[in-house]
C-alpha angles and dihedrals in degrees: 000000000000132000123241134183122224113201119193127200118203132193130211089243092067097046094103092049093049090050089051096049099032095104090053093045091050091046089052092049091043090057089053091049091053087050089051090237093114112049099182137354139180148138123261111257091243092055093241095125144305141271120222125182112208132187108215145143093249146338093267088060092051090048093053095044093051091056084077095056107116088228088058095041088057096042093246099138113082093197138357133196128192118197130171108240128207111197112204101179135027140024096334098042117116 
């Protein structure tokens, strides 16, 4: 498997919707954590988005998987980016 970073960008206009669907979003991510697909996840401190580390076969798999995120289903993510990540040092390095 490979590691990927999913970076979400949020807008102020979607804040109320994210508040409404945050519990479902976190439950969905929590299930992926239990399955060891998501290794870590969290919002940026300034509220501008989020950073999610995913263990998956390829970027296409990650892209398809994240269409099921309640935030994505309800169009609450302004932009997203999926990038393969190669950690060299630290906890996630091979």
